[in-house]
C-alpha positions as CSV (number, residue, x, y, z in Angstrom):
1,M,-65.4,-21.0,215.1
2,N,-65.9,-21.6,211.3
3,I,-69.1,-20.8,209.4
4,P,-70.0,-23.7,207.0
5,P,-70.1,-22.8,203.3
6,Y,-73.5,-21.3,202.5
7,P,-75.4,-22.7,199.5
8,R,-77.9,-20.0,198.5
9,P,-81.4,-21.6,198.9
10,S,-82.5,-20.3,195.5
11,S,-79.5,-21.8,193.7
12,V,-77.7,-24.4,195.9
13,N,-74.8,-24.7,193.5
14,D,-73.9,-21.1,194.2
15,V,-71.9,-21.4,197.4
16,V,-70.9,-18.4,199.4
17,H,-68.1,-18.4,202.0
18,F,-68.4,-16.2,205.1
19,R,-65.7,-15.5,207.8
20,T,-66.4,-15.3,211.5
21,P,-67.3,-11.7,212.6
22,T,-64.6,-10.0,214.6
23,V,-64.6,-7.2,217.2
24,E,-63.6,-4.9,214.3
25,D,-66.7,-5.9,212.4
26,G,-68.8,-5.3,215.5
27,L,-67.5,-1.8,215.6
28,L,-68.1,-1.2,212.0
29,F,-71.8,-2.1,212.3
30,C,-72.4,-0.6,215.8
31,E,-74.9,2.0,214.5
32,L,-77.5,-0.1,212.7
33,N,-80.5,1.9,211.6
34,E,-83.9,0.2,211.6
35,E,-85.0,2.4,208.7
36,Q,-82.1,1.1,206.6
37,E,-82.5,-2.6,207.4
38,E,-82.0,-3.8,203.8
39,Q,-79.1,-1.5,203.0
40,N,-77.3,-2.6,206.2
41,T,-78.0,-6.2,205.3
42,T,-76.4,-5.8,201.9
43,Q,-73.4,-4.1,203.4
44,F,-72.9,-6.8,206.1
45,L,-73.4,-9.8,203.8
46,N,-70.9,-8.3,201.3
47,H,-68.4,-7.2,204.0
48,I,-68.4,-10.6,205.8
49,Q,-67.6,-12.7,202.8
50,N,-64.3,-14.6,202.8
51,L,-62.9,-13.5,199.4
52,D,-59.8,-15.7,199.8
53,K,-62.1,-18.7,199.4
54,Q,-64.0,-17.2,196.5
55,G,-61.0,-16.5,194.3
56,G,-61.1,-12.8,195.3
57,K,-64.6,-12.4,193.8
58,L,-67.5,-10.8,195.7
59,N,-70.9,-12.5,195.4
60,D,-72.9,-9.4,195.6
61,S,-75.9,-9.9,197.9
62,L,-77.7,-7.0,196.3
63,Y,-78.7,-9.4,193.6
64,W,-79.7,-12.4,195.9
65,T,-83.3,-12.9,196.6
66,G,-84.7,-11.4,199.7
67,E,-85.1,-15.0,201.1
68,D,-81.5,-15.8,200.3
69,R,-80.4,-12.7,202.2
70,R,-82.5,-13.4,205.3
71,T,-81.5,-17.0,205.4
72,A,-77.8,-15.9,205.1
73,L,-78.2,-13.7,208.2
74,W,-79.7,-16.7,210.1
75,W,-77.0,-19.0,208.8
76,I,-74.2,-16.8,210.1
77,F,-76.0,-16.3,213.4
78,I,-76.6,-20.0,214.1
79,A,-73.0,-20.8,213.3
80,T,-71.5,-18.2,215.5
81,Q,-73.7,-18.2,218.6
82,E,-73.4,-20.5,221.6
83,L,-77.1,-19.9,222.4
84,P,-78.9,-19.2,219.2
85,T,-82.0,-17.7,220.8
86,A,-83.8,-14.4,220.3
87,A,-86.1,-12.7,222.7
88,V,-89.3,-11.5,221.0
89,S,-92.6,-10.1,222.1
90,Y,-96.1,-9.8,220.5
91,E,-99.5,-8.6,221.6
92,C,-101.9,-11.5,222.0
93,E,-105.2,-11.1,220.2
94,H,-107.0,-13.1,222.8
95,C,-105.9,-11.7,226.2
96,K,-104.6,-8.4,224.8
97,E,-101.4,-8.7,226.8
98,E,-97.8,-8.6,225.6
99,H,-96.3,-12.1,225.5
100,Y,-92.5,-12.6,225.6
101,L,-90.8,-15.6,224.0
102,D,-87.3,-16.9,223.8
103,V,-87.3,-18.4,220.3
104,N,-84.7,-21.1,219.5
105,L,-83.7,-19.9,216.0
106,A,-81.9,-23.2,215.3
107,E,-85.3,-24.8,215.0
108,L,-86.1,-22.7,212.0
109,A,-83.9,-25.1,210.0
110,N,-87.0,-27.4,210.1
111,T,-88.8,-24.8,207.8
112,A,-85.9,-24.4,205.3
113,T,-86.1,-25.4,201.7
114,A,-83.5,-25.2,198.9
115,V,-83.5,-25.8,195.2
116,K,-81.0,-26.0,192.4
117,A,-82.8,-23.3,190.6
118,L,-86.1,-21.4,191.0
119,P,-88.9,-22.7,188.7
120,K,-89.3,-20.7,185.5
121,S,-92.5,-18.7,185.5
122,E,-94.3,-16.9,182.7
123,I,-97.8,-15.5,182.8
124,T,-100.3,-13.9,180.5
125,C,-102.5,-11.0,181.4
126,F,-104.6,-8.2,179.9
127,I,-103.5,-4.5,180.2
128,A,-106.1,-2.0,179.0
129,G,-107.8,-4.7,177.0
130,E,-104.5,-5.9,175.3
131,Q,-103.3,-9.4,175.9
132,V,-99.6,-9.5,177.0
133,S,-97.8,-12.8,177.1
134,K,-94.5,-14.2,178.4
135,I,-94.3,-11.9,181.4
136,K,-91.7,-13.4,183.7
137,V,-92.3,-13.6,187.5
138,Q,-89.4,-13.6,189.9
139,P,-89.0,-13.0,193.7
140,L,-87.7,-9.6,195.0
141,N,-84.0,-9.3,195.1
142,G,-81.9,-7.1,197.4
143,A,-82.0,-4.1,195.2
144,A,-85.8,-4.3,195.0
145,C,-86.0,-4.7,198.8
146,E,-83.8,-1.6,199.3
147,H,-86.0,0.4,197.0
148,I,-89.2,-0.7,198.7
149,E,-87.6,0.1,202.1
150,T,-87.0,3.7,200.8
151,L,-90.6,4.0,199.7
152,R,-91.8,2.8,203.1
153,N,-89.7,5.4,204.8
154,I,-91.1,8.1,202.6
155,R,-94.6,6.9,203.3
156,D,-94.1,6.9,207.1
157,Q,-93.2,10.5,207.1
158,Y,-96.9,11.2,206.7
159,A,-99.6,10.7,209.4
160,Y,-100.9,7.2,209.4
161,Q,-103.9,6.7,207.0
162,S,-103.8,10.3,205.8
163,I,-104.4,10.9,202.1
164,E,-100.6,11.3,201.6
165,W,-99.8,8.1,203.5
166,R,-102.4,6.1,201.6
167,K,-101.1,7.4,198.2
168,A,-97.5,6.5,199.2
169,D,-98.6,3.1,200.5
170,T,-100.3,2.3,197.2
171,E,-97.2,3.4,195.3
172,M,-95.1,1.1,197.4
173,T,-97.5,-1.8,196.8
174,L,-97.4,-1.3,193.1
175,T,-93.6,-1.0,193.1
176,E,-93.3,-4.3,194.9
177,L,-95.5,-5.9,192.3
178,V,-93.6,-4.5,189.3
179,H,-90.2,-5.5,190.8
180,C,-91.5,-9.1,190.5
181,L,-92.3,-8.8,186.8
182,T,-90.2,-8.7,183.7
183,F,-92.0,-7.8,180.4
184,P,-90.6,-9.1,177.1
185,N,-90.5,-5.6,175.6
186,Q,-89.6,-3.4,178.6
187,P,-86.7,-0.9,178.3
188,S,-83.2,-2.2,178.9
189,D,-82.4,0.5,181.4
190,Q,-83.4,-0.6,184.9
191,D,-84.9,2.7,186.1
192,E,-86.7,3.3,182.8
193,A,-88.1,-0.2,182.9
194,L,-89.4,0.3,186.4
195,N,-91.2,3.5,185.5
196,W,-92.5,1.9,182.2
197,K,-93.9,-1.0,184.1
198,L,-95.5,1.2,186.7
199,E,-97.3,3.2,184.0
200,R,-98.6,0.1,182.3
201,I,-99.9,-1.3,185.6
202,K,-101.6,1.9,186.5
203,G,-103.5,1.7,183.2
204,M,-105.0,-1.6,184.0
205,A,-108.7,-2.1,184.8
206,L,-108.8,-2.3,188.6
207,D,-111.4,-4.9,189.4
208,T,-110.6,-7.2,186.5
209,E,-107.2,-7.0,185.0
210,F,-105.2,-5.7,188.0
211,R,-106.7,-8.0,190.6
212,T,-106.3,-11.0,188.3
213,L,-102.6,-10.1,187.7
214,Y,-102.0,-9.6,191.4
215,A,-103.5,-13.0,192.2
216,Q,-101.4,-14.7,189.4
217,V,-98.2,-13.2,190.7
218,E,-99.0,-14.2,194.3
219,S,-99.7,-17.8,193.2
220,E,-96.5,-18.0,191.1
221,L,-94.3,-16.7,194.0
222,R,-95.7,-19.4,196.3
223,T,-94.2,-22.0,194.0
224,M,-90.8,-20.4,194.4
225,R,-90.6,-20.6,198.2
226,H,-87.0,-21.2,199.5
227,G,-84.8,-20.5,202.5
228,I,-86.2,-20.5,206.1
229,M,-89.9,-19.7,206.2
230,T,-90.6,-16.0,206.2
231,Q,-93.3,-13.7,205.1
232,Y,-92.8,-10.3,203.3
233,K,-95.3,-7.8,204.6
234,D,-95.3,-4.0,204.5
235,G,-91.8,-3.9,203.1
236,R,-90.3,-6.1,205.8
237,F,-89.5,-9.8,206.3
238,L,-91.1,-11.6,209.2
239,L,-90.1,-15.0,210.6
240,V,-92.8,-17.7,210.7
241,S,-92.4,-19.7,213.9
242,N,-94.4,-22.4,215.6
243,Q,-94.8,-21.4,219.3
244,K,-96.8,-22.4,222.3
245,N,-100.2,-20.8,222.2
246,C,-101.6,-18.4,224.8
247,S,-103.6,-20.2,227.6
248,A,-106.6,-18.0,226.9
249,A,-106.5,-19.1,223.3
250,V,-106.3,-22.8,224.2
251,E,-109.2,-22.4,226.6
252,A,-111.2,-20.8,223.8
253,G,-110.6,-24.0,221.7
254,E,-107.5,-23.2,219.7
255,D,-104.6,-25.6,219.4
256,Q,-101.7,-25.9,221.9
257,S,-99.3,-24.4,219.3
258,K,-99.7,-21.5,216.9
259,L,-97.8,-20.1,213.9
260,L,-96.6,-16.6,214.7
261,L,-95.2,-13.9,212.5
262,L,-92.2,-12.5,214.4
263,P,-90.0,-9.5,213.6
264,F,-86.9,-10.5,211.6
265,R,-84.8,-7.5,212.6
266,H,-81.3,-7.3,211.1
267,N,-79.9,-5.9,214.4
268,D,-80.8,-9.2,216.1
269,F,-78.6,-11.1,213.6
270,I,-75.8,-8.7,212.6
271,P,-73.1,-8.7,215.4
272,T,-72.6,-5.3,217.0
273,L,-70.8,-3.8,219.9
């Protein structure tokens, strides 16, 4: 069973070759940790590459977009499973019951998009009254997703909605935003640049400058959609899937089908023993 070459959806000319997972691979990833989802994803996507077909060079998934990484997990899963389905559940907002679904993951191909290159995006904003131009906007990459995952784990050590939890949640949200921004005059060192950007963002007027910037970034990121359809929420990727609606919802006047946000758990896609 061979896995077709994988053209990264954000840059289709960049083709990655994967090999079929073996029993040994399943043993290696037998203890996946839900709190280290992004780290495990990086390790797996790097480990499973067929370097012989890539001239011995690793195409480091740490620097792929988050959407490239999730689509790659799906790509490998679809190519190596006889029945590419996943059992998922969700609490219905209408009948308040838990619904269980067998989702045909192959159908997610209908939601996939790919481009030769992501559109270039530069915005202008005001920071503490000063106009700043030529700020580049880019999607989160694997390194950023790993960092945000770490911040989420720190946040979740606190009681939900406690003062400490809310502060950590805000820090995570701001960090997600600045990972999507590159300023023309930011420090060259990555860690220094992150802290520098955070300090600048924290100095913005909340109800005018900051909210305007946030809306601008959200708008620009929507123009860069690629890969299978997902939504990044609370430091995790969710699958967007069209499924049969609850009978109670249909009786209440809703459509027969409904778009659902479903967990995109790495342990559903990374083969384990």
